[in-house]
PASEBA-1860 file (N, C-alpha, C; in nm, 3 decimals):
! residues 128
1> MIGLALAT> -4.346/-1.033/1.773/-4.225/-0.978/1.829/-4.193/-0.846/1.760 ~ -4.157/-0.747/1.838/-4.130/-0.615/1.783/-4.012/-0.617/1.686 ~ -3.916/-0.704/1.711/-3.800/-0.714/1.623/-3.837/-0.751/1.481 ~ -3.929/-0.845/1.465/-3.973/-0.882/1.330/-4.045/-0.766/1.264 ~ -4.124/-0.693/1.339/-4.194/-0.576/1.283/-4.094/-0.471/1.238 ~ -3.991/-0.447/1.319/-3.888/-0.350/1.281/-3.817/-0.393/1.153 ~ -3.779/-0.519/1.147/-3.710/-0.569/1.029/-3.798/-0.560/0.905 ~ -3.927/-0.575/0.922/-4.020/-0.566/0.810/-4.033/-0.424/0.759
9> HVADATVW> -4.036/-0.327/0.851/-4.068/-0.189/0.813/-3.949/-0.095/0.802 ~ -3.832/-0.138/0.846/-3.712/-0.054/0.834/-3.614/-0.131/0.746 ~ -3.616/-0.099/0.618/-3.547/-0.179/0.517/-3.396/-0.190/0.539 ~ -3.333/-0.090/0.597/-3.188/-0.096/0.612/-3.144/-0.143/0.751 ~ -3.238/-0.192/0.831/-3.205/-0.236/0.967/-3.162/-0.382/0.968 ~ -3.066/-0.411/1.053/-3.033/-0.547/1.090/-3.077/-0.561/1.234 ~ -3.165/-0.655/1.260/-3.230/-0.666/1.392/-3.193/-0.798/1.457 ~ -3.157/-0.788/1.585/-3.132/-0.906/1.667/-3.242/-0.916/1.771
17> GIDVNERA> -3.299/-1.033/1.786/-3.394/-1.061/1.894/-3.323/-1.153/1.992 ~ -3.306/-1.109/2.114/-3.230/-1.186/2.213/-3.325/-1.235/2.322 ~ -3.318/-1.365/2.348/-3.407/-1.425/2.447/-3.334/-1.539/2.515 ~ -3.370/-1.568/2.638/-3.311/-1.681/2.709/-3.386/-1.811/2.683 ~ -3.501/-1.802/2.619/-3.586/-1.918/2.592/-3.550/-1.974/2.454 ~ -3.495/-2.095/2.453/-3.450/-2.157/2.327/-3.565/-2.174/2.228 ~ -3.681/-2.212/2.276/-3.796/-2.231/2.185/-3.838/-2.098/2.124 ~ -3.837/-1.991/2.202/-3.872/-1.859/2.149/-3.773/-1.818/2.040
25> VLLANQNA> -3.646/-1.847/2.060/-3.544/-1.816/1.960/-3.569/-1.895/1.832 ~ -3.595/-2.023/1.846/-3.623/-2.109/1.731/-3.743/-2.059/1.653 ~ -3.852/-2.031/1.722/-3.974/-1.986/1.655/-3.956/-1.849/1.589 ~ -3.885/-1.760/1.654/-3.861/-1.628/1.595/-3.779/-1.640/1.467 ~ -3.678/-1.727/1.466/-3.599/-1.747/1.344/-3.682/-1.813/1.234 ~ -3.771/-1.905/1.271/-3.859/-1.966/1.172/-3.954/-1.862/1.114 ~ -4.008/-1.775/1.198/-4.096/-1.669/1.150/-4.022/-1.573/1.058 ~ -3.899/-1.539/1.093/-3.818/-1.451/1.009/-3.797/-1.514/0.871
33> AALGLAGR> -3.766/-1.641/0.869/-3.746/-1.711/0.741/-3.875/-1.711/0.659 ~ -3.987/-1.739/0.724/-4.116/-1.741/0.654/-4.152/-1.604/0.597 ~ -4.107/-1.498/0.663/-4.136/-1.362/0.617/-4.031/-1.309/0.519 ~ -3.931/-1.391/0.490/-3.824/-1.347/0.399/-3.727/-1.250/0.465 ~ -3.715/-1.257/0.596/-3.630/-1.163/0.671/-3.505/-1.227/0.730 ~ -3.477/-1.351/0.693/-3.366/-1.423/0.756/-3.232/-1.350/0.740 ~ -3.216/-1.271/0.636/-3.091/-1.197/0.617/-3.080/-1.071/0.700 ~ -3.193/-1.025/0.756/-3.193/-0.900/0.832/-3.240/-0.915/0.975
41> YRAALPDE> -3.286/-1.033/1.012/-3.332/-1.059/1.148/-3.270/-1.188/1.197 ~ -3.222/-1.184/1.320/-3.170/-1.306/1.381/-3.207/-1.308/1.527 ~ -3.266/-1.416/1.570/-3.291/-1.438/1.712/-3.179/-1.526/1.766 ~ -3.138/-1.498/1.890/-3.027/-1.572/1.947/-3.037/-1.573/2.099 ~ -2.973/-1.672/2.157/-2.954/-1.674/2.301/-2.847/-1.569/2.334 ~ -2.847/-1.514/2.455/-2.750/-1.409/2.487/-2.604/-1.446/2.458 ~ -2.564/-1.567/2.490/-2.425/-1.606/2.470/-2.390/-1.632/2.324 ~ -2.488/-1.630/2.234/-2.463/-1.649/2.091/-2.437/-1.518/2.018
49> VPDDLVFD> -2.453/-1.406/2.086/-2.432/-1.275/2.025/-2.283/-1.246/2.026 ~ -2.224/-1.214/1.909/-2.080/-1.185/1.906/-2.043/-1.074/2.004 ~ -1.932/-1.093/2.074/-1.891/-0.998/2.177/-1.862/-0.858/2.123 ~ -1.824/-0.848/1.997/-1.789/-0.717/1.941/-1.907/-0.646/1.874 ~ -2.023/-0.707/1.878/-2.141/-0.647/1.816/-2.192/-0.532/1.903 ~ -2.215/-0.416/1.840/-2.273/-0.303/1.910/-2.409/-0.274/1.848 ~ -2.492/-0.203/1.924/-2.630/-0.179/1.882/-2.658/-0.030/1.878 ~ -2.729/0.012/1.774/-2.775/0.151/1.767/-2.893/0.172/1.861
57> EIWSNPPI> -2.974/0.069/1.878/-3.090/0.078/1.967/-3.112/-0.056/2.036 ~ -3.156/-0.048/2.159/-3.199/-0.165/2.235/-3.340/-0.135/2.284 ~ -3.433/-0.223/2.254/-3.571/-0.210/2.299/-3.599/-0.328/2.390 ~ -3.652/-0.299/2.509/-3.671/-0.408/2.605/-3.785/-0.380/2.701 ~ -3.855/-0.485/2.733/-3.943/-0.491/2.849/-3.867/-0.582/2.944 ~ -3.773/-0.525/3.021/-3.679/-0.610/3.094/-3.750/-0.702/3.194 ~ -3.690/-0.818/3.216/-3.751/-0.918/3.306/-3.729/-0.881/3.453 ~ -3.805/-0.787/3.501/-3.791/-0.734/3.636/-3.797/-0.846/3.741
65> RIGKQALH> -3.880/-0.944/3.717/-3.904/-1.047/3.819/-3.790/-1.147/3.835 ~ -3.683/-1.132/3.757/-3.567/-1.220/3.778/-3.489/-1.179/3.902 ~ -3.525/-1.065/3.960/-3.458/-1.016/4.079/-3.366/-0.899/4.045 ~ -3.349/-0.814/4.144/-3.274/-0.690/4.123/-3.130/-0.717/4.080 ~ -3.061/-0.808/4.147/-2.921/-0.835/4.114/-2.907/-0.888/3.971 ~ -2.991/-0.983/3.934/-2.984/-1.040/3.798/-3.023/-0.935/3.693 ~ -3.123/-0.853/3.724/-3.164/-0.748/3.632/-3.051/-0.648/3.611 ~ -2.989/-0.606/3.720/-2.879/-0.510/3.709/-2.764/-0.569/3.626
73> ALLLRWFP> -2.732/-0.696/3.649/-2.626/-0.761/3.571/-2.664/-0.765/3.423 ~ -2.789/-0.794/3.394/-2.835/-0.799/3.254/-2.819/-0.663/3.187 ~ -2.864/-0.557/3.254/-2.856/-0.424/3.195/-2.711/-0.380/3.179 ~ -2.627/-0.413/3.277/-2.486/-0.376/3.268/-2.411/-0.458/3.163 ~ -2.469/-0.569/3.122/-2.410/-0.649/3.013/-2.439/-0.584/2.878 ~ -2.561/-0.532/2.859/-2.603/-0.486/2.727/-2.586/-0.337/2.704 ~ -2.608/-0.252/2.804/-2.601/-0.108/2.781/-2.463/-0.061/2.735 ~ -2.352/-0.116/2.784/-2.222/-0.074/2.731/-2.203/-0.107/2.583
81> RLAPGGRA> -2.291/-0.190/2.528/-2.281/-0.227/2.387/-2.359/-0.132/2.296 ~ -2.414/-0.027/2.354/-2.478/0.075/2.271/-2.370/0.152/2.196 ~ -2.395/0.176/2.069/-2.303/0.256/1.988/-2.307/0.401/2.036 ~ -2.200/0.476/2.012/-2.207/0.618/2.044/-2.328/0.681/1.975 ~ -2.405/0.756/2.051/-2.528/0.814/1.998/-2.646/0.719/2.000 ~ -2.623/0.595/2.043/-2.730/0.496/2.048/-2.822/0.518/2.167 ~ -2.930/0.441/2.169/-3.024/0.454/2.279/-3.086/0.321/2.315 ~ -3.132/0.314/2.438/-3.209/0.199/2.486/-3.343/0.252/2.532
89> VLVVGKNL> -3.449/0.180/2.500/-3.584/0.215/2.542/-3.637/0.098/2.623 ~ -3.680/0.128/2.746/-3.730/0.025/2.837/-3.873/0.055/2.876 ~ -3.955/-0.048/2.881/-4.091/-0.036/2.934/-4.091/-0.112/3.066 ~ -4.121/-0.037/3.174/-4.113/-0.095/3.308/-4.236/-0.054/3.388 ~ -4.296/-0.147/3.457/-4.410/-0.118/3.542/-4.369/-0.029/3.659 ~ -4.450/0.072/3.685/-4.423/0.161/3.799/-4.420/0.080/3.928 ~ -4.517/-0.010/3.944/-4.523/-0.089/4.066/-4.414/-0.197/4.072 ~ -4.339/-0.213/3.964/-4.227/-0.307/3.962/-4.093/-0.237/3.977
97> GADSLQRW> -4.098/-0.108/4.013/-3.974/-0.038/4.044/-3.917/0.049/3.934 ~ -3.999/0.097/3.843/-3.949/0.179/3.733/-3.873/0.301/3.782 ~ -3.925/0.368/3.883/-3.862/0.491/3.929/-3.728/0.463/3.997 ~ -3.721/0.357/4.077/-3.592/0.325/4.140/-3.493/0.273/4.036 ~ -3.541/0.202/3.935/-3.453/0.157/3.827/-3.397/0.278/3.753 ~ -3.480/0.377/3.729/-3.433/0.497/3.661/-3.321/0.565/3.742 ~ -3.337/0.575/3.872/-3.233/0.633/3.957/-3.106/0.550/3.951 ~ -3.120/0.419/3.960/-3.004/0.329/3.957/-2.930/0.342/3.825
105> LGEQGFPS> -3.003/0.350/3.715/-2.937/0.366/3.584/-2.847/0.489/3.583 ~ -2.897/0.600/3.636/-2.817/0.722/3.642/-2.692/0.702/3.727 ~ -2.706/0.633/3.837/-2.591/0.606/3.926/-2.486/0.520/3.857 ~ -2.527/0.441/3.758/-2.434/0.354/3.686/-2.373/0.422/3.564 ~ -2.406/0.548/3.543/-2.354/0.620/3.427/-2.442/0.611/3.304 ~ -2.565/0.567/3.323/-2.662/0.557/3.215/-2.785/0.640/3.249 ~ -2.770/0.773/3.252/-2.887/0.856/3.286/-3.000/0.832/3.187 ~ -3.120/0.838/3.240/-3.236/0.812/3.155/-3.339/0.922/3.173
113> VRLAGAKG> -3.426/0.933/3.074/-3.540/1.024/3.082/-3.666/0.941/3.066 ~ -3.773/0.990/3.123/-3.902/0.924/3.108/-3.968/0.980/2.984 ~ -3.985/0.895/2.883/-4.050/0.938/2.759/-4.200/0.943/2.772 ~ -4.255/0.851/2.850/-4.401/0.843/2.863/-4.435/0.759/2.985 ~ -4.559/0.770/3.023/-4.611/0.688/3.131/-4.761/0.677/3.115 ~ -4.813/0.558/3.130/-4.957/0.536/3.120/-4.991/0.400/3.179 ~ -5.108/0.394/3.239/-5.162/0.268/3.292/-5.062/0.192/3.378 ~ -4.986/0.267/3.458/-4.894/0.204/3.550/-4.760/0.165/3.490
121> FRVLEVRR> -4.730/0.209/3.369/-4.602/0.177/3.306/-4.523/0.304/3.279 ~ -4.393/0.289/3.277/-4.302/0.398/3.242/-4.224/0.354/3.118 ~ -4.201/0.449/3.028/-4.112/0.425/2.915/-3.988/0.510/2.940 ~ -3.875/0.443/2.961/-3.750/0.509/2.992/-3.657/0.502/2.871 ~ -3.582/0.609/2.851/-3.485/0.612/2.742/-3.347/0.643/2.799 ~ -3.251/0.562/2.762/-3.111/0.583/2.796/-3.038/0.615/2.666 ~ -2.962/0.722/2.666/-2.881/0.759/2.548/-2.734/0.743/2.581 ~ -2.659/0.697/2.486/-2.514/0.677/2.503/-2.441/0.801/2.458
END
């Protein structure tokens, strides 16, 4: 998981790994404890994240296949929690609607830029 790698290599970071899969959350927290990162890394279900917590960065390969409406609701839940000056980085398949998602993000007040693209994927960045 990228979150564990970030917590390992960025000493002053507090990292949250958010997943809807309870087993993935359990295993990620066990891995964090085994790596000595339990104080700087926490995996949680979405509803376990404190409502007042804001993020400097959000990194995601969003679950496009949950459907457009659910995906939009998910992004609109988390992007407003970006701190001023914060950013979100998304990896989205071109054939899964990366370009239309980028347009939609702008329409929602979250303009994005394409940082990179390769092998059918787009890397989008949203800045707050």
